[in-house]
Every structure is written in structure tokens, then in C-alpha cells.
C-alpha positions as CSV (number, residue, x, y, z in Angstrom):
1,X,-20.1,28.9,-16.5
2,X,-17.7,28.8,-13.7
3,X,-16.6,25.3,-14.7
4,X,-15.0,27.0,-17.7
5,X,-12.4,28.4,-15.4
6,X,-12.2,25.8,-12.6
7,X,-10.0,23.3,-14.5
8,X,-7.7,26.0,-15.9
9,X,-6.1,26.4,-12.5
10,X,-4.9,22.8,-12.7
11,X,-2.7,23.7,-15.6
12,X,-1.0,26.6,-14.0
13,X,2.5,25.3,-13.5
14,X,3.5,28.2,-11.2
15,X,0.6,27.4,-8.8
16,X,1.3,23.7,-8.5
17,X,5.0,24.1,-8.3
18,X,4.9,26.9,-5.7
19,X,2.4,25.1,-3.5
20,X,4.3,21.8,-3.7
21,X,7.6,23.4,-3.0
22,X,6.5,25.5,-0.1
23,X,4.9,22.4,1.4
24,X,8.0,20.4,1.0
25,X,10.4,22.9,2.4
26,X,7.9,23.8,5.2
27,X,7.7,20.2,6.4
28,X,11.5,19.8,6.1
29,X,12.0,22.9,8.1
30,X,9.6,22.0,10.8
31,X,10.7,18.4,11.5
32,X,14.3,18.5,10.5
33,X,13.9,15.7,7.9
34,X,17.4,15.0,6.6
35,X,16.1,13.3,3.6
36,X,14.6,16.5,2.3
37,X,17.2,19.0,3.4
38,X,20.5,17.3,2.9
39,X,22.0,20.2,1.1
40,X,21.0,22.7,3.8
41,X,23.5,21.5,6.3
42,X,26.6,21.5,4.2
43,X,29.8,23.4,4.9
44,X,31.0,26.5,3.0
45,X,32.8,25.3,-0.1
46,X,34.3,28.3,-1.9
47,X,32.8,31.0,-4.1
48,X,31.1,34.2,-3.0
49,X,28.9,34.3,0.0
50,X,25.2,34.7,-0.7
51,X,24.5,35.9,2.8
52,X,25.8,36.5,6.3
53,X,23.6,35.4,9.2
54,X,25.0,36.9,12.3
55,X,28.7,36.1,12.0
56,X,28.0,32.9,10.0
57,X,28.6,33.0,6.2
58,X,26.4,31.1,3.8
59,X,28.4,30.2,0.7
60,X,27.3,30.0,-2.9
61,X,28.1,26.3,-3.1
62,X,25.8,25.5,-0.1
63,X,23.0,27.6,-1.6
64,X,23.4,25.9,-5.0
65,X,23.4,22.4,-3.4
66,X,20.3,23.3,-1.5
67,X,18.5,24.3,-4.7
68,X,19.6,21.2,-6.5
69,X,18.3,19.0,-3.7
70,X,15.0,20.8,-3.7
71,X,14.6,20.2,-7.4
72,X,15.6,16.5,-7.0
73,X,12.9,16.1,-4.3
74,X,10.3,17.8,-6.5
75,X,11.1,15.4,-9.3
76,X,9.8,12.5,-7.3
77,X,6.3,13.8,-8.1
78,X,7.1,15.8,-11.2
79,X,9.9,14.1,-13.1
80,X,10.0,16.7,-15.9
81,X,10.5,19.7,-13.7
82,X,13.6,21.6,-14.8
83,X,15.9,23.9,-12.8
84,X,14.9,26.7,-15.2
85,X,11.2,26.3,-14.5
86,X,11.9,25.9,-10.7
87,X,13.8,29.2,-10.6
88,X,11.3,31.0,-12.9
89,X,8.4,30.1,-10.4
90,X,10.3,31.5,-7.4
91,X,11.7,28.3,-6.0
92,X,15.2,29.6,-5.6
93,X,14.0,32.5,-3.4
94,X,12.1,30.0,-1.3
95,X,15.2,27.9,-0.8
96,X,17.3,30.9,0.2
97,X,14.6,32.2,2.6
98,X,14.3,28.8,4.3
99,X,18.1,28.3,4.4
100,X,18.6,31.7,6.1
101,X,15.7,31.2,8.5
102,X,17.1,27.9,9.6
103,X,20.6,29.4,10.1
104,X,19.2,32.4,12.0
105,X,17.0,30.3,14.3
106,X,19.9,28.0,15.1
107,X,22.2,30.9,16.0
108,X,19.5,32.6,18.1
109,X,18.6,29.4,19.9
110,X,22.2,28.6,20.9
111,X,22.7,32.2,22.1
112,X,19.7,31.9,24.4
113,X,20.7,28.6,26.0
114,X,18.9,26.1,23.8
115,X,20.8,23.0,22.8
116,X,20.7,19.8,20.8
117,X,23.3,17.5,22.2
118,X,24.8,14.4,20.7
119,X,22.4,12.0,22.5
120,X,19.4,13.9,21.3
121,X,20.7,13.9,17.7
122,X,21.6,10.2,18.0
123,X,18.0,9.4,19.0
124,X,16.7,11.4,16.0
125,X,19.0,9.5,13.7
126,X,17.8,6.2,15.1
127,X,14.2,7.2,14.5
128,X,14.5,7.9,10.8
129,X,13.0,4.9,8.9
130,X,15.4,5.2,6.0
131,X,18.2,4.2,8.4
132,X,16.6,0.9,9.6
133,X,18.0,-2.5,8.7
134,X,16.1,-5.6,7.7
135,X,15.0,-6.2,11.3
136,X,13.4,-2.8,11.5
137,X,16.0,-1.4,13.9
138,X,18.7,1.3,13.2
139,X,21.6,-0.1,11.2
140,X,24.9,1.7,11.1
141,X,25.6,0.1,7.7
142,X,22.3,1.3,6.2
143,X,23.0,4.7,7.7
144,X,26.4,5.0,6.0
145,X,25.1,3.7,2.7
146,X,22.1,6.1,2.7
147,X,24.5,9.1,3.4
148,X,26.9,8.0,0.7
149,X,24.0,7.6,-1.8
150,X,23.0,11.3,-1.2
151,X,26.5,12.6,-1.1
152,X,26.2,13.6,2.6
153,X,28.6,13.2,5.5
154,X,27.8,12.3,9.1
155,X,28.8,15.8,10.2
156,X,26.4,17.4,7.7
157,X,23.5,15.2,8.8
158,X,24.2,15.9,12.5
159,X,24.3,19.7,12.0
160,X,21.1,19.6,9.9
161,X,19.3,17.6,12.6
162,X,20.6,19.8,15.4
163,X,19.4,22.9,13.5
164,X,16.0,21.3,13.1
165,X,15.7,20.3,16.7
166,X,16.7,23.9,17.8
167,X,14.0,25.2,15.5
168,X,11.5,23.0,17.1
169,X,12.5,24.1,20.6
170,X,12.3,27.8,19.6
171,X,9.2,27.8,17.4
172,X,6.9,25.2,18.8
173,X,6.4,26.9,22.2
174,X,5.5,30.1,20.5
175,X,2.6,28.4,18.6
176,X,1.6,25.8,21.2
177,X,-1.7,26.3,22.8
178,X,-2.6,29.4,20.9
179,X,-6.3,30.2,21.4
180,X,-8.5,32.8,19.8
181,X,-11.0,34.6,22.2
182,X,-14.4,33.0,22.3
183,X,-16.3,36.0,20.9
184,X,-14.0,36.1,17.9
185,X,-14.4,32.4,17.3
186,X,-18.2,32.7,17.5
187,X,-18.1,35.6,15.0
188,X,-16.0,33.5,12.7
189,X,-18.2,30.4,13.1
190,X,-21.3,32.5,12.4
191,X,-19.9,33.4,9.1
192,X,-20.4,29.8,7.9
193,X,-24.2,30.4,8.2
194,X,-24.0,33.7,6.3
195,X,-26.1,33.7,3.1
196,X,-25.2,35.7,0.0
197,X,-27.0,36.4,-3.2
198,X,-25.4,37.8,-6.3
199,X,-24.2,37.1,-9.7
200,X,-21.0,36.2,-11.6
201,X,-20.4,37.2,-15.2
202,X,-17.8,35.3,-17.2
203,X,-16.0,37.2,-19.9
204,X,-13.9,34.6,-21.8
205,X,-10.9,35.8,-23.7
206,X,-11.8,33.7,-26.8
207,X,-14.9,35.8,-27.3
208,X,-12.6,38.8,-28.1
209,X,-9.5,37.1,-29.5
210,X,-8.4,38.4,-32.9
211,X,-8.9,36.0,-35.8
212,X,-6.2,37.3,-38.1
213,X,-2.5,36.6,-38.0
214,X,-0.2,38.8,-35.8
215,X,2.6,40.8,-37.4
216,X,6.1,39.5,-37.1
217,X,6.9,42.3,-34.6
218,X,3.8,41.5,-32.5
219,X,4.6,37.8,-32.4
220,X,8.3,38.4,-31.5
221,X,7.5,40.8,-28.8
222,X,4.9,38.5,-27.3
223,X,7.3,35.5,-27.4
224,X,10.2,37.5,-25.8
225,X,7.9,38.7,-23.0
226,X,6.5,35.2,-22.3
227,X,9.4,32.8,-22.9
228,X,8.8,31.2,-19.5
229,X,5.5,29.8,-20.9
230,X,7.3,28.0,-23.6
231,X,10.0,26.2,-21.7
232,X,10.5,22.7,-22.9
233,X,11.7,20.0,-20.5
234,X,15.1,18.4,-20.7
235,X,15.3,15.7,-23.4
236,X,17.7,12.9,-23.7
237,X,18.5,10.4,-26.5
238,X,19.5,7.1,-25.0
239,X,21.5,4.3,-26.6
240,X,21.2,0.8,-25.1
241,X,21.6,-2.9,-25.7
242,X,20.2,-5.9,-23.9
243,X,22.3,-9.0,-23.4
244,X,21.6,-12.4,-21.8
245,X,22.0,-16.1,-22.4
246,X,22.4,-15.5,-26.2
247,X,25.7,-13.7,-25.6
248,X,27.1,-16.7,-23.7
249,X,29.1,-19.6,-25.1
250,X,28.1,-23.2,-24.3
251,X,26.8,-23.7,-20.8
252,X,25.9,-27.4,-21.2
253,X,27.3,-29.5,-18.3
254,X,29.9,-32.1,-19.0
255,X,29.5,-35.8,-18.1
256,X,32.0,-35.3,-15.3
257,X,30.0,-32.5,-13.8
258,X,26.8,-34.6,-14.0
259,X,28.5,-37.5,-12.3
260,X,29.8,-35.2,-9.5
261,X,26.4,-33.7,-8.9
262,X,24.7,-37.1,-8.8
263,X,27.3,-38.3,-6.3
264,X,26.8,-35.3,-4.1
265,X,23.0,-35.5,-4.0
266,X,22.5,-39.3,-4.3
267,X,21.8,-39.9,-0.6
268,X,19.3,-37.0,-0.3
269,X,17.6,-36.9,-3.6
270,X,18.1,-40.1,-5.6
271,X,18.2,-42.9,-3.0
272,X,15.1,-44.9,-2.2
273,X,12.8,-43.1,0.2
274,X,9.5,-43.2,1.8
275,X,6.9,-40.4,1.4
276,X,4.0,-40.0,3.8
277,X,0.9,-37.8,4.0
278,X,-0.3,-36.7,7.4
279,X,-3.1,-35.0,9.3
280,X,-1.6,-32.9,12.0
281,X,-2.9,-31.2,15.1
282,X,-0.8,-29.0,17.5
283,X,-1.8,-28.5,21.1
284,X,0.0,-26.7,23.9
285,X,0.5,-29.5,26.5
286,X,1.6,-33.1,26.5
287,X,-1.4,-34.1,28.5
288,X,-3.8,-32.7,25.9
289,X,-1.9,-34.4,23.1
290,X,-2.0,-37.8,24.8
291,X,-5.7,-37.4,25.6
292,X,-6.5,-36.8,21.9
293,X,-4.2,-39.6,20.7
294,X,-6.0,-42.1,23.1
295,X,-9.4,-41.3,21.4
296,X,-8.1,-42.9,18.2
297,X,-7.4,-41.9,14.6
298,X,-11.0,-41.3,13.7
299,X,-11.6,-38.8,16.5
300,X,-8.8,-36.4,15.5
301,X,-11.0,-33.9,13.6
302,X,-13.7,-34.1,16.3
303,X,-11.2,-33.4,19.1
304,X,-9.9,-30.5,17.1
305,X,-13.3,-28.9,16.7
306,X,-14.1,-29.3,20.4
307,X,-10.9,-27.5,21.2
308,X,-11.6,-24.7,18.7
309,X,-8.6,-25.8,16.5
310,X,-8.2,-27.1,13.0
311,X,-6.4,-30.2,11.6
312,X,-3.7,-29.3,9.1
313,X,-3.2,-31.6,6.0
314,X,0.5,-32.2,5.3
315,X,1.0,-33.4,1.6
316,X,3.4,-36.1,0.5
317,X,6.8,-35.5,2.2
318,X,9.9,-37.4,3.2
319,X,11.4,-37.8,6.6
320,X,14.1,-35.1,6.2
321,X,11.6,-32.6,4.8
322,X,9.2,-33.2,7.7
323,X,11.9,-32.9,10.3
324,X,13.0,-29.6,8.7
325,X,9.4,-28.3,9.0
326,X,8.9,-29.4,12.6
327,X,11.6,-31.3,14.6
328,X,13.6,-34.5,14.5
329,X,11.5,-35.9,17.3
330,X,8.2,-35.3,15.5
331,X,9.5,-36.8,12.3
332,X,10.8,-39.8,14.1
333,X,7.5,-40.5,15.7
334,X,5.5,-39.8,12.5
335,X,7.6,-42.1,10.4
336,X,7.6,-44.9,13.0
337,X,3.8,-45.2,13.1
338,X,1.7,-47.4,10.8
339,X,-0.6,-46.3,8.1
340,X,-3.9,-45.0,9.6
341,X,-2.5,-44.8,13.1
342,X,-1.8,-41.9,15.4
343,X,1.9,-41.4,16.1
344,X,3.2,-41.1,19.6
345,X,2.8,-37.4,20.6
346,X,6.1,-35.5,20.3
347,X,7.2,-32.0,21.0
348,X,8.1,-29.6,18.2
349,X,8.8,-25.9,17.8
350,X,5.1,-24.8,18.2
351,X,3.9,-27.3,20.8
352,X,2.9,-30.9,21.1
353,X,2.1,-32.7,17.8
354,X,-0.7,-35.2,17.3
355,X,-0.1,-36.8,13.9
356,X,-2.1,-39.3,11.9
357,X,-0.5,-41.2,9.0
358,X,-3.0,-40.9,6.1
359,X,-0.9,-42.4,3.3
360,X,2.5,-44.0,2.6
361,X,4.5,-44.3,-0.6
362,X,7.9,-45.9,-1.4
363,X,9.9,-44.1,-4.0
364,X,12.5,-46.3,-5.6
365,X,16.1,-45.2,-6.0
366,X,17.0,-43.5,-9.3
367,X,20.1,-44.2,-11.3
368,X,22.2,-41.5,-12.8
369,X,20.6,-42.1,-16.2
370,X,17.2,-41.7,-14.7
371,X,18.1,-38.5,-12.9
372,X,20.2,-37.1,-15.8
373,X,17.5,-34.8,-17.2
374,X,16.9,-33.2,-13.8
375,X,20.6,-32.8,-13.1
376,X,21.3,-31.3,-16.5
377,X,18.5,-28.7,-16.1
378,X,19.8,-27.7,-12.7
379,X,23.4,-27.5,-13.7
380,X,22.6,-25.6,-16.9
381,X,20.6,-23.0,-15.0
382,X,23.4,-22.6,-12.4
383,X,26.1,-22.3,-15.1
384,X,24.0,-19.8,-17.1
385,X,23.5,-17.6,-14.0
386,X,27.2,-17.8,-13.1
387,X,28.3,-17.1,-16.7
388,X,25.9,-14.1,-17.0
389,X,27.3,-12.7,-13.7
390,X,30.8,-13.1,-15.0
391,X,29.9,-11.5,-18.3
392,X,28.3,-8.6,-16.5
393,X,31.4,-8.2,-14.5
394,X,33.5,-8.1,-17.7
395,X,31.2,-5.4,-19.0
396,X,31.6,-3.4,-15.8
397,X,35.4,-3.7,-16.2
398,X,35.2,-2.4,-19.7
399,X,33.2,0.5,-18.5
400,X,35.8,1.2,-15.8
401,X,38.5,1.1,-18.4
402,X,36.8,3.8,-20.4
403,X,35.5,1.6,-23.3
404,X,32.7,3.1,-25.4
405,X,29.3,1.6,-25.7
406,X,30.0,0.7,-29.3
407,X,33.1,-1.3,-28.3
408,X,31.2,-3.0,-25.4
409,X,28.3,-4.0,-27.6
410,X,30.6,-5.3,-30.3
411,X,32.2,-7.7,-27.8
412,X,28.7,-8.9,-26.8
413,X,27.6,-9.3,-30.4
414,X,24.3,-7.6,-29.8
415,X,22.6,-4.7,-31.5
416,X,22.6,-1.1,-30.3
417,X,19.2,0.5,-30.1
418,X,18.6,4.3,-30.0
419,X,15.6,6.0,-28.5
420,X,13.8,9.1,-29.7
421,X,14.3,12.2,-27.5
422,X,12.6,11.3,-24.1
423,X,11.8,13.2,-21.0
424,X,12.4,12.1,-17.4
425,X,9.1,10.4,-16.9
426,X,9.7,8.1,-19.8
427,X,7.5,9.8,-22.4
428,X,8.8,10.3,-25.9
429,X,9.1,14.1,-26.3
430,X,6.4,15.5,-28.6
431,X,4.2,12.4,-28.6
432,X,0.9,11.9,-26.9
433,X,1.3,8.4,-25.4
434,X,4.5,6.9,-26.7
435,X,7.0,5.8,-24.1
436,X,10.5,4.4,-23.9
437,X,10.7,0.6,-24.3
438,X,10.1,-1.4,-21.1
439,X,13.7,-2.6,-21.2
440,X,14.8,0.9,-20.3
441,X,12.5,1.3,-17.3
442,X,15.1,0.1,-14.7
443,X,17.6,2.6,-16.0
444,X,15.5,5.7,-16.7
445,X,16.1,7.5,-13.5
446,X,19.9,7.0,-13.6
447,X,20.0,7.9,-17.3
448,X,18.8,11.4,-16.4
449,X,21.7,11.8,-14.0
450,X,24.5,10.7,-16.3
451,X,26.9,12.6,-18.5
452,X,26.9,12.1,-22.2
453,X,28.9,9.1,-23.4
454,X,29.3,7.4,-20.0
455,X,28.0,3.8,-20.3
456,X,26.4,2.1,-17.3
457,X,25.1,-1.4,-16.7
458,X,21.9,-2.5,-14.9
459,X,20.3,-5.9,-14.2
460,X,16.9,-6.5,-15.6
461,X,14.1,-7.9,-13.4
462,X,14.5,-11.6,-13.0
463,X,18.2,-11.6,-13.3
464,X,18.3,-13.4,-16.7
465,X,19.2,-10.3,-18.8
466,X,21.3,-7.2,-18.4
467,X,21.0,-3.7,-19.9
468,X,24.0,-1.6,-20.9
469,X,23.2,2.0,-21.8
470,X,24.4,5.5,-22.2
471,X,23.0,9.0,-22.7
472,X,24.0,9.9,-26.2
473,X,22.7,13.4,-26.3
474,X,21.3,15.9,-23.8
475,X,19.1,18.8,-24.8
476,X,18.8,21.1,-21.8
477,X,15.5,22.5,-20.7
478,X,15.0,25.9,-22.5
479,X,12.5,28.0,-24.3
480,X,11.7,26.5,-27.6
481,X,12.8,28.5,-30.7
482,X,10.0,30.7,-32.0
483,X,10.2,29.1,-35.5
484,X,9.5,25.6,-34.1
485,X,6.5,26.6,-32.0
486,X,5.0,29.4,-34.0
487,X,1.5,27.9,-33.9
488,X,1.6,27.7,-30.1
489,X,2.9,31.2,-29.8
490,X,0.3,32.6,-32.1
491,X,-2.4,30.8,-30.0
492,X,-0.9,32.4,-26.9
493,X,-0.8,35.8,-28.5
494,X,-4.5,35.5,-29.5
495,X,-5.3,34.5,-26.0
496,X,-3.4,37.4,-24.5
497,X,-5.0,39.9,-26.9
498,X,-8.4,38.5,-26.2
499,X,-7.7,38.8,-22.5
500,X,-6.8,42.5,-22.9
501,X,-10.1,43.0,-24.8
502,X,-12.0,41.0,-22.2
503,X,-10.5,43.3,-19.5
504,X,-11.8,46.3,-21.4
505,X,-15.2,44.7,-21.7
506,X,-15.2,44.0,-17.9
507,X,-14.4,47.7,-17.3
508,X,-17.3,48.7,-19.5
509,X,-19.6,46.3,-17.6
510,X,-18.5,47.8,-14.3
511,X,-19.1,51.3,-15.5
512,X,-22.7,50.4,-16.6
513,X,-23.5,48.7,-13.3
514,X,-22.1,51.9,-11.6
515,X,-24.7,53.9,-13.5
516,X,-27.6,51.8,-12.3
517,X,-27.8,48.9,-14.7
518,X,-28.2,45.4,-13.4
519,X,-25.3,43.0,-14.1
520,X,-27.4,41.1,-16.6
521,X,-28.3,44.3,-18.5
522,X,-24.6,45.5,-18.5
523,X,-23.5,42.2,-19.9
524,X,-26.2,42.1,-22.5
525,X,-25.1,45.6,-23.8
526,X,-21.8,44.0,-25.1
527,X,-21.7,43.2,-28.8
528,X,-19.8,40.0,-28.3
529,X,-21.8,36.9,-27.4
530,X,-21.1,36.2,-23.7
531,X,-22.3,33.4,-21.4
532,X,-25.4,34.0,-19.3
533,X,-25.0,35.4,-15.7
534,X,-24.5,32.7,-13.1
535,X,-26.8,33.4,-10.2
536,X,-25.5,32.7,-6.7
537,X,-27.6,32.0,-3.7
538,X,-25.8,30.0,-1.0
539,X,-24.2,30.0,2.4
540,X,-20.6,29.7,3.3
541,X,-21.4,26.3,4.8
542,X,-22.9,25.1,1.5
543,X,-19.9,26.4,-0.3
544,X,-17.5,24.5,2.0
545,X,-19.6,21.3,1.6
546,X,-18.8,21.0,-2.1
547,X,-15.5,19.4,-1.0
548,X,-13.3,21.1,-3.6
549,X,-11.1,24.1,-4.1
550,X,-13.3,27.2,-4.0
551,X,-13.3,28.9,-7.4
552,X,-11.7,32.4,-7.1
553,X,-14.8,34.2,-8.3
554,X,-16.9,32.6,-5.6
555,X,-14.2,33.4,-3.0
556,X,-14.4,37.0,-4.1
557,X,-18.2,37.1,-3.9
558,X,-17.9,36.0,-0.3
559,X,-15.4,38.7,0.6
560,X,-17.2,41.7,-0.9
561,X,-19.5,44.3,0.6
562,X,-23.3,44.3,-0.1
563,X,-24.2,46.2,-3.2
564,X,-20.6,46.2,-4.6
565,X,-19.3,45.0,-7.9
566,X,-15.7,44.0,-8.8
567,X,-13.8,42.4,-11.6
568,X,-11.3,39.5,-11.2
569,X,-8.8,38.2,-13.7
570,X,-8.9,34.6,-14.6
571,X,-5.7,32.4,-14.8
572,X,-3.6,31.9,-17.9
573,X,-5.2,34.8,-19.9
574,X,-8.5,32.8,-19.9
575,X,-10.6,35.9,-19.3
576,X,-12.3,37.9,-16.6
577,X,-15.0,37.7,-14.0
578,X,-17.4,40.5,-13.0
579,X,-18.9,39.7,-9.6
580,X,-21.6,41.6,-7.7
581,X,-23.3,41.0,-4.3
582,X,-27.0,41.9,-4.1
583,X,-27.7,40.9,-0.5
584,X,-26.0,39.5,2.6
585,X,-28.0,37.7,5.3
586,X,-25.9,37.5,8.5
587,X,-25.5,34.0,10.0
588,X,-26.4,33.0,13.6
589,X,-24.9,30.2,15.6
590,X,-25.5,28.8,19.1
591,X,-22.6,28.5,21.5
592,X,-22.9,24.7,21.6
593,X,-22.9,24.3,17.8
594,X,-20.2,21.8,16.8
595,X,-18.9,24.5,14.3
596,X,-17.8,26.5,17.3
597,X,-15.3,23.9,18.3
598,X,-14.0,23.6,14.7
599,X,-13.7,27.4,14.5
600,X,-11.8,27.6,17.7
601,X,-9.4,24.9,16.6
602,X,-8.8,26.4,13.2
603,X,-8.3,29.9,14.5
604,X,-6.0,28.6,17.2
605,X,-3.8,26.9,14.5
606,X,-3.9,30.0,12.4
607,X,-2.9,32.2,15.4
608,X,-0.1,29.8,16.2
609,X,1.3,30.1,12.7
610,X,1.1,33.9,13.0
611,X,3.1,33.7,16.3
612,X,5.7,31.5,14.7
613,X,6.0,33.8,11.7
614,X,6.4,36.8,13.9
615,X,9.0,35.1,16.0
616,X,11.0,34.1,12.9
617,X,10.9,37.7,11.7
618,X,12.0,38.9,15.0
619,X,14.8,36.3,15.2
620,X,16.1,37.4,11.7
621,X,16.1,41.0,12.9
622,X,17.9,40.2,16.1
623,X,20.5,37.9,14.6
624,X,21.0,40.1,11.6
625,X,20.7,38.8,8.0
626,X,22.5,40.4,5.2
627,X,22.1,39.2,1.6
628,X,24.5,39.5,-1.3
629,X,22.3,40.2,-4.3
630,X,25.1,39.9,-6.8
631,X,26.2,36.5,-5.5
632,X,22.6,35.3,-5.4
633,X,22.2,36.4,-9.1
634,X,25.4,34.6,-10.0
635,X,24.2,31.3,-8.5
636,X,20.9,31.8,-10.3
637,X,22.8,32.2,-13.6
638,X,24.9,29.1,-13.0
639,X,21.9,27.0,-12.2
640,X,19.8,28.1,-15.1
641,X,22.6,28.4,-17.6
642,X,22.1,29.7,-21.1
643,X,18.4,29.4,-21.8
644,X,18.6,30.7,-25.3
645,X,19.8,27.5,-26.8
646,X,17.4,24.8,-28.0
């Protein structure tokens, strides 16, 4: 029966969002990761102050930017999350708490002699992978580009990193090496062996949900009280067009262009040349190469096996190509030897080369007429690429000049396509599996950052086509109008009404158990058909070995006193649990049990976090943190906007 409730927790948006956000901010706060907290280090930028930390003011603009960055970061894993949903689930409060904690710790650390100098900050910047160049080392150019892409300045990044380093200096020593006394650790470890017997009754809401229709007043009241459950993600209608070679004029090369290309490449590509096939062995010293060569052509593979090496086969290649692969000296020796012979050993980039000539072929020269097809294909591809690039540049210029998408598409002589309303992860809103066309995939992320009617251009994979697109209409995230989702609201009302009745049933069951009935007897006394009691008989160790999130009812059973009975609300109005504990058998553990070491480590980490939390609270008190509730509310209103609109 518990499986009925286990999966419901996965649909609780508040749970997932809160856990994800707290983890994100916590990591950012602990390590000073500029990529996650870019907005936290900004300077005051006007507006009311949302707080004062010591003598340092925290502006509304800085707070708003921090919240926006947090939502942007969450969208990497949940593209449809809206600011409204983020705020509704407490995300804004978390942002402000972390922002003020960071500022308070920085002020306190500096006051007590801790520092994060330029050299230390520089070393942190150089260690951030996002700022590495193609060679894997720190790149000043990449650093500047990354900052510009996130709207940051060097000063903002440096302050943010310095604050993070100060936080590490202040908090890490408080938590480092924390250890729980051995007797407490043993008591805790022994709990894993504790065995409990009891029962869990499931009282699902749908067993009590009303079957009839709600009145208009009931439905409106329920909808107004639960609007947050019916928030729809932001939707956008996109207009786009794809253009490529079809939008170009003639790109066929002229006779003059063909002649010029033939003249340019005649010596390298079209003159008579010799192709050779080789067997090649590379050894480290000249003496080894000469010894192998003296054994003759037929002994090359044998010599390689004896040395633990392998002969490489070089397919048909000309002299210039072989020289480019190895060295001019190796190519000269290899092309001077006769067919079937071993060439004179020569030194290349990897060592000394022993080369056997396996085959030889003379390729006759080709006239311009013979090479025409190859030249035409190459020139056509080059001209097409160049013309497309120039056309894309012309489109960019039209965008810069303020031309509309309709005007741009008219000049390209292609059709404009319009999507259905789509959400940020590419799904068509209201559909089960329908998604935006593949052509829009490269532009989807930027399309959800654009203003309405502002065209953009993007290159399609392969570089043969381009996409020009715009956001035609933005429908903000908001609670859906009651008339449009009446069926969903009615279902929610029934679920809530059923949950209230299920709670009353749970209270009746508790009362019966209190009068001496067993849990099974108390459940059977209900007129509604309820699932059978789930009997529990397990140890904490067995519970942990299931390798999954512990269901709340089981967690409650393992926290209750023997002989007690309690009720527990299920998530999302799904129903109620009634849990009782019949017996508890204490666990026993030996001092050398491996669980002792695990318990000591876990409790030490927990104790360290408690020390850190206590230190943060003390720092806030010492520095002085004063919040401006009116300014915070104003920022909240600006971020969420008017949620009453569709």
C-alpha cells in the first residue's frame, strides 16, 4: 500500500525545487563558485535597500539580480521553472538569506583579521575551468568573454570570490575535525540494529472524495486558495524561416575561375606523380634501424615482433604527402628505394624509420578538361559557403537596422513558419509529446530570453543553412483562468475534500485504537473500503539497505515510542497514514563493527554543520543584520508581476 504514496512525492514541485535550490546555493556559498553566484557580488544600483549588514547596504537591484541568476541556474535542469513558481516555493527567501549571510561573514572576517588578497583571488580565477583556453590553461580572452556573456565585471567577480574565500576561512575551521563522543556514536550505530514491529494504515483521499459537482462558490473559493497549484509555465509563439543555398543566385564558377584554380594547383594536384604503398617500422635508435634493415625486406615483420612492436601499413601516398606525415628525409629515402626493397633508415619526428616499398604506381598528368569536374565541385562549394556567409551578414545588418522579420524573409524569398505556443524545454504547450521542429533547436534557449518582435539569426549545424527567428508572442507564467481548467480544479477540489474526510477517518481510527482496538479492527470499522494494513517487521539496517528515499510513514514508525499510534498527512492531498508501533527490540553492536566507523564519520559531519550554522548565526548577530520588509516585498512584486493575467 505504501507504493501508493511513494511516487506522489516525485510530483511535489515545492519539494524538488526547494531541495534543488538549497543545494545549488549551498554549494555556491561554500566554494565561492562565480558561475553560480554572479549576481551576489554586484554593486548597489539604486532603489530601496532590502537590508543593511553592519554598515553595508544591500540594494534592491542587487537582490533582484541574485534572484534572477538563481532562476537561470535552476533552468539548466528545469527549463520550465518560472519566477512565480520559484518565489512561491520560498526561493526568494533563500536567496536573501544566503546573500546576507555572505555579506555578514565577509564583514566579520575582515574585522577579525582574515583576508583574501589579490594573489589568492588571482589563483582562484585561474583554477576555474570555465576560464581555460584551448590548451587547458587560463586564458585572459576566455575570462573576459565569459564575464561579458554573464553581464559581470572583473570587480564583481573578484569581490564575489574574495567573499567566498573569506567564508571558507571563517567557517571551515569551525567544522573541521568535529567528532562525536564514542559512546554517543555507539548508541547511534546500535540503532541500525534496532528491530520494530508495527502497522501502517493507508487512508486514501479518493475513498472519501465526493462524486457530485461542487457549487460555483465552492469551486471559486478552492481555486482562489490554491492558485499556486495551477500556475502555467511561460509560453512563447515563435516565427522563423530557414534559408540556405536556395536563397542564393548562381554560384557556378566561370571558365576564368576554373583556369586560375587549375594553374594554381597544377604542380601539386594535376602533374604526373608517383604513388607508393609502404610497410613502416619506427625504432628509437639508428643502430636498431640499421640492424633491422640489414636483415632484409622479408624479415621486417619478424624483427618487429621480436622487439614487441608492430609494422604499420601506409596506403597509397605521394612524396609530398608522405613528407608531411613524417619528414623530408624519410620521404626522400622511401621514394629513392626500389619496389620490394628496404629504404635507407632515416630519422623522422618519432624516431628512426625502417620502410619497405610494397607497391608503386605512376599517375599520369591531368589536363584542365580532365580535372574540370573536380575543380568545378570545389569552387562551387567554396562560392556557396562564401555567398551564404555574405547573405547571413546582410541579414544581420538588416536586423541591426531594425527591419522586421517579415521584411527580412521577403528579401530572402522564403516562407515564414509559426509555432504553436511552446515552453522553454521545447514542448508544445498542452500536448503530450509534440515538440518544436528540429530547425528551432539551436535557437530555443535564446528565443526564451528575447523580447517580442526582435529578430535574431543563428547558424544551423553543418553551416549550410541559417535560421532567422523572433518571439512573436510571450504569455507570462501565471495561474490559468478557472474557466479554462475547470476540470482540473474540480479534480483538485474533490481531492482536497476527500483529504479532509480522510483526516476525519484517521482521527476516528486513532480514537478507536486509544480505546483498546487493534489498528486492523479500527480500520475495519470504517464504512469506506480501505486497503489492508501493511505489517512492518524490520530493522533500521534493512530499511537503509533498500537504497531509496525512506517513505515518510516508515520514517515516522522508526521515530515513535513503543505502543504509540500517530497519524501522518500524505503529500498533495493524497490521503493520510495511521501508524502504530507494537514492539521495539533494541539493537546491539560491537565496538569493532564497521558501522561504528560509519556512524562516527556521519555524526562528525553533522556536528560540523551544526558548528557552522551556529557560527553563522552568531556572526549575523555580531555584525547586525536589519531587513527592510517593505523593500523585499516590492522586489517580490516586481519579479512576479501581475499573476492574474493569462
